[in-house]
C-alpha positions, 0 to 999 in steps of 0.5 A: 484498496494498498501496501502492504507495503505496502515492502513490509506490506508483503510479510503476510503473503505466502509463497512456495519456491519460485511459484510466481502466481499461486501462493496459498491463502486461507480466506475463501468466499462465495462472492466474486467481485467484478469491475463494472461501471457501477463498481467504478463509481462506488468509491467516488460516490462514497467519498462524496457522501462523506464529504457532504456533511451537516454542520457540527451537531450533538453527535459530532460533539460526542464522538469519539465516545470510547477508544478508536481502534485502528485495525492494521492488517499486518503483524506488528512492525514494518511500514504499515504498522509504523505509519499507524502508530505514528498517526495514532500516537499524535492523534492521542496527544492532540485530542486527548482521546484513546486510540488503539492499534489492533494488528490482524495480520494474515491471509494477504491482509484479508483477515484484517480487512474482513474484520474491519468490514464487519465491525460496528459502523459507529466510527470507533473502528477503522481500517488502515487501508493500503494497496491490497484493498485495491488489488485483492478483489482482482487477485482473489477469485472469492472474498468475504468482503467487497471493498467498494461496498463495505467501506467508505473513505476517511482520509489519505494519510501518506504515500511511500514510493516503490524503489528499484534496488540492486546489490552495491556491486551490481552492474545495473546502474540505471533503469535503461541498463536494467532494461538492456540486460533484461532483453539480453538475458531474457528470463534469466534475471531474477527480481525478488519481492515480499510476496506474490500480489503485493505492490512490489511484486506488481511493480515488477510485472508493470515494469515488464509490461512497459518495457517488453522484458522478461524477468523471473519473479521470486516471491519471499515471505516478507521483504527482509528475506528478499533483501538478505538474498539480494545482498547475498547475490542470490537475486539481481534486484528487488522492487521494495517500498521506500519505508522498507528499503531505506535503512539498507540503502543508507547502510550501503549494502544495496543501491537504489537505481530509481524511485517509482514516484512523482519526485525524488525523496528528500532522504535520497536526493541523488536517486532519480525517479523513473520518470526522469529516466524516461519511464513517465508512467511508472508511479507505484506508491505504497499508500496508507489511509483510513477507511471506515465500515459502510454506514459510519455516521458522516460526523464521525468521518468528518471528525477523523478527517479533520484531525488527521489532516491537521496533524499531517500539516504539522512540520514535525509530522511531515519531517517524521514521514520524510525520514522514513521515506513517506510523503504526507498527503491528506485531503477530503474523503472524496479525494481518497475515494477517487484515488482508491478507485483509480488504483483499483482500475490500474492494477486490475489491468496489470493483474489480468495481463500477467494472469495472476490469481491467488487462492 
């Protein structure tokens, strides 16, 4: 309910000027989801239903009977697309089956998400789920799909933590120094993101709420122009996904100050986490997984879950994910359902507190 970045996941957000809360989105609907007790249980129930599977039968042996399409709700290129192609290429090699990546970018990922929700529930179409699937129901007053009812979890693929990045010559050297400067210059420090409502935008909102600081959000149409302005000195910092920021950090033009994840990244071993710097609840992952349309046969869910888990355990796959700043996760459908529900609950509070509404 991701990621857009996930970073790269923000390329499809639209923002104008310095308006921090109201970019345009063409998707509209007559249904407005609300966070209720029943809704809070929906993802967990869906995951449990997918996990309680009968022994292999004729249906399991027949699946997949045709190519499996993975809808990616972003344009080609960037972290989400890279993750999808990395996984589908290896699945094709391992199983001898055909996997197709279908990029359906636009409307804050709502175009791709809705297309997947309306697909035939036979297991041959799945969605690369990420942060926006958890956040969009709370950002958009109306949607033509409801994540907790229209999808069931399949497997959690990977997490990529958010990274606080500053220009190479910035005086900001730690999370503490950023907080101190932000308090001394209330409302004057700018942080960029790849778009309003993305995980990296909400990371900045969460930072302000936790530290009592006031930063000015500058939304861009993607992480690349935000990074360019950071390097050029137009903004003081950005929150970005590790998969997007890593090449720039390694190139030396920008500097990572903190990792918003449970541990340091193998590719950035000298950069401490926010927790190591005294901010223990600042864990903001761009996350990636697969979900299927509600009603997809349990045998198809089990086949996909088993195969993805198998490749995530391969040292070569783990190394390839490590190299782009992501960490393999895996696990049962129910675990992914619980994770998505926790993400939805957490970001609903941040969004309400920041009074963010998108159209």
